[in-house]
C-alpha positions as a printed Julia matrix, in Angstrom:
252×3 Matrix{Float64}:
  -2.31   -1.65   -4.84
  -5.42   -0.72   -5.5
  -7.7    -3.53   -5.5
 -11.12   -3.21   -7.51
 -13.27   -6.21   -7.02
 -16.14   -6.56   -4.43
 -16.44   -9.48   -2.68
 -18.74  -11.97   -3.94
 -18.94  -14.43   -0.51
 -18.66  -12.39    2.39
 -17.98  -14.65    5.49
 -20.76  -14.53    8.02
 -19.85  -13.56    9.68
 -15.95  -14.08    9.74
 -13.49  -14.43   13.01
 -10.73  -12.55   11.79
  -7.06  -12.25   13.91
  -3.86  -10.26   13.65
  -0.65  -11.84   12.91
   3.28  -11.26   12.64
   4.24  -13.65   10.21
   7.23  -15.07   12.35
   8.28  -17.98   10.29
   9.01  -18.44    6.29
   6.23  -21.41    6.13
   3.97  -17.99    7.34
   4.82  -15.15    5.09
   5.08  -17.63    1.59
   1.04  -18.25    2.77
   0.96  -14.04    2.72
   3.11  -14.35   -0.85
   0.85  -16.67   -2.26
  -2.18  -14.51   -1.57
   0.11  -11.88   -3.46
   0.78  -13.87   -5.87
  -3.23  -14.77   -6.06
  -4.53  -11.4    -6.11
  -1.85   -9.61   -8.79
  -1.31  -11.97  -11.3
  -4.05  -14.3   -11.11
  -6.56  -11.22  -10.48
  -5.0    -8.1   -12.07
  -2.57   -9.97  -14.81
   0.42   -8.33  -12.91
   3.97   -9.64  -13.91
   5.18  -10.95  -10.69
   7.86  -12.79  -10.13
   7.51  -16.63   -9.07
   4.74  -17.84  -11.75
   6.06  -21.75  -11.02
   5.54  -21.31   -7.24
   2.82  -19.25   -7.4
   4.05  -17.12   -4.51
   5.05  -13.24   -5.46
   8.15  -12.55   -3.4
  11.08  -10.28   -4.13
  14.26   -9.07   -2.34
  12.45   -6.63    0.3
  10.48   -9.61    1.31
  13.24  -10.86    4.03
  14.24   -7.55    5.06
  10.41   -6.88    5.56
   8.23   -7.02    8.73
   5.19   -9.03    7.65
   1.55   -7.9     8.68
  -1.32  -11.23    8.63
  -4.88  -10.81    8.91
  -6.01  -15.09    9.86
  -9.72  -16.08    8.98
  -9.59  -17.8    12.86
 -11.9   -21.04   11.15
 -10.14  -21.54    8.4
  -6.74  -20.52    9.52
  -6.24  -19.39    6.03
  -4.13  -15.79    5.58
  -6.71  -13.96    3.7
  -5.23  -10.18    4.4
  -1.62   -9.06    3.82
   0.86   -5.98    3.86
   4.69   -5.89    4.11
   6.24   -2.89    6.24
   9.52   -1.87    5.76
  11.96    0.67    8.63
  13.7     3.16    7.71
  16.87    0.47    9.74
  15.75   -2.15    7.63
  15.86   -0.25    4.2
  19.48    0.46    4.09
  20.41   -2.89    4.3
  18.22   -3.09    1.6
  19.95   -0.33   -0.47
  17.08    2.15   -0.04
  12.73    1.73    0.0
  10.83   -0.28   -2.79
   9.44    3.39   -3.48
  12.91    4.0    -4.45
  12.86    1.93   -7.61
  10.21    4.13   -8.82
  10.68    7.76   -7.92
  13.71   10.05   -6.6
  13.05   10.38   -3.16
  16.02   13.15   -1.94
  13.93   15.48   -0.28
  12.96   12.52    2.14
  16.63   11.35    2.72
  16.89   13.23    5.86
  13.64   11.36    7.17
  14.43    7.8     5.96
  15.47    6.17   10.13
  11.63    8.15   10.63
   9.98    6.04    8.23
   8.62    2.74    7.28
   7.22    1.87    4.03
   4.38    0.36    3.42
   3.34   -1.31    1.12
   2.36   -5.2    -1.29
  -1.19   -4.37    0.42
  -3.53   -7.48   -0.44
  -7.14   -8.73    0.42
  -8.57  -12.44   -0.65
 -12.25  -10.43   -2.72
 -14.19  -12.74   -0.09
 -12.8   -10.05    2.93
 -12.38   -6.96    1.11
 -14.36   -5.38    4.07
 -13.65   -2.67    6.41
 -13.1    -5.23    9.4
 -10.06   -6.17    7.29
  -8.35   -3.51    6.82
  -8.9    -1.77    9.99
  -6.99   -5.02   11.39
  -4.1    -4.56    8.74
  -4.0    -0.65    9.88
  -3.93   -1.71   13.74
  -1.05   -2.75   13.28
   1.26   -0.94   11.2
  -0.63    1.76   14.06
   0.89   -0.77   16.67
   4.24   -1.04   14.95
   4.73    2.86   14.77
   3.91    3.13   18.58
   6.18    0.56   19.08
   9.33    1.43   17.85
   8.77    5.39   17.26
   8.78    5.97   14.03
   7.08    9.46   12.35
   6.26    9.17    9.21
   4.72    6.52    6.63
   5.04    5.79    3.4
   4.16    4.0     0.7
   2.61    3.85   -3.26
  -1.12    3.82   -4.36
  -2.09    2.85   -7.68
  -4.27    3.02   -9.75
  -4.57    1.16  -13.1
  -3.78    2.95  -16.95
  -5.41    0.22  -19.0
  -7.49    3.26  -20.33
  -3.89    4.23  -21.27
  -3.72    6.82  -18.02
  -6.81    9.36  -18.56
  -8.45    8.02  -15.12
  -4.69    7.95  -13.05
  -4.57   11.96  -14.61
  -7.76   12.99  -13.41
  -6.94   11.71   -9.96
  -3.64   13.56  -10.02
  -4.95   16.33  -10.97
  -8.14   16.72   -8.3
  -5.6    15.6    -5.67
  -2.71   17.59   -6.7
  -5.6    20.41   -5.67
  -6.81   19.22   -2.31
  -4.07   16.99   -0.71
  -0.47   17.8    -2.8
   2.1    17.94   -0.08
   4.59   20.23    1.1
   7.55   21.41   -1.36
  10.09   20.19    0.66
   9.03   16.47    0.59
   8.22   16.46   -2.99
   9.27   13.54   -5.18
  10.53   13.28   -8.7
   8.95    9.81  -10.78
  12.34    7.71  -12.24
   9.47    7.01  -15.3
   6.8     9.8   -15.38
   3.4     9.61  -17.07
   2.86   12.34  -19.74
   0.3    14.19  -17.89
  -0.02   17.58  -20.56
   0.01   14.96  -23.13
  -3.86   13.26  -21.78
  -6.84   13.68  -21.29
  -7.89   14.53  -17.64
 -11.76   15.95  -18.15
 -13.16   12.18  -16.92
 -14.83   11.96  -14.15
 -12.57   10.05  -11.78
 -13.85    9.07   -8.16
 -10.96    8.6    -5.95
 -10.17    4.32   -5.82
 -11.14    3.12   -2.5
  -7.35    2.69   -0.72
  -6.22    6.37   -1.78
  -9.68    7.57   -0.18
  -8.56    5.62    2.74
  -5.23    7.46    2.79
  -6.4    10.6     2.4
  -9.34   10.51    4.72
  -6.46    9.72    7.51
  -4.59   12.11    6.84
  -2.13   11.24    3.7
  -1.04   13.52    0.94
   0.28   12.99   -2.07
   3.75   13.47   -2.54
   4.4    14.6    -6.49
   2.75   13.26   -9.88
   2.75    9.99  -10.62
   5.14    7.31  -12.08
   4.8     4.44  -14.08
   4.91    0.71  -12.86
   5.15   -1.29  -16.32
   4.7    -4.56  -14.52
   1.39   -3.62  -12.98
   0.38   -1.2   -15.8
  -0.13    1.36  -13.08
   0.26    4.86  -12.2
   1.63    4.79   -8.48
   1.4     7.51   -6.38
   3.97    8.36   -3.44
   1.74    8.65   -0.38
   3.13    9.96    3.21
   1.54   10.38    6.5
   2.85   12.07    9.04
   1.81   10.1    12.58
   1.29   13.74   13.79
  -0.95   14.64   10.48
  -3.2    11.39   11.77
  -7.04   11.97   12.34
  -7.13   10.67   15.74
 -10.55    9.28   14.83
  -9.14    7.07   13.35
  -6.34    6.34   14.84
  -8.31    5.24   17.83
 -10.47    3.47   15.39
  -7.67    1.53   14.21
  -5.6     1.42   17.76
  -8.72   -0.88   19.44
  -9.61   -2.37   16.41
  -8.01   -5.75   17.63
  -9.19   -5.5    20.91
């Protein structure tokens, strides 16, 4: 999910540590942070209003990466990672809900899906993101996966004009090969939307493209978050070596 606000107070300096959630309580910490950002900040319709947690049936099968402030001990950033093997047990990836992934079927056992990216507003810095990505890179290396996929979002409160402009820009510069094309189950009416607006790439998408990812097709509409979601794909063979080195040493 794309986060728009910048931190109002940045810890100076914050001592951050990367962890893997090992207990239900640690997973719940990530879910509480997700709820605060997605429901409280973005106004998304997510389950868990009674408990203040964002959770779904995929959480049980995911590995949850946590960035924790070592001084306050609170979780300030999280990503969840769903391997191809575990996706078989859930009936598919989360992305299968939004896209027809038939052209990626032969790669499923070599893929991981990342999602539910979330950072506390006061910790939206390069250091937090680098730690999360160091965890993803370590995961890929440890288990030998070759592809990362995940949805990146653009808000459509404006009716979808910015999302359309972003897609049209990426279609010219960062569209993946036809054999990896996916098809949205609920497609935005791109042809009917005015894409003449000036639209910078959202930071999350810009970061993905910078490290070597591309989009796999047109965006899908996510009604719960009221966003246009683009499926991004990063073959590890395409990853910018400079960023790979940076992420792999980020937790040292």
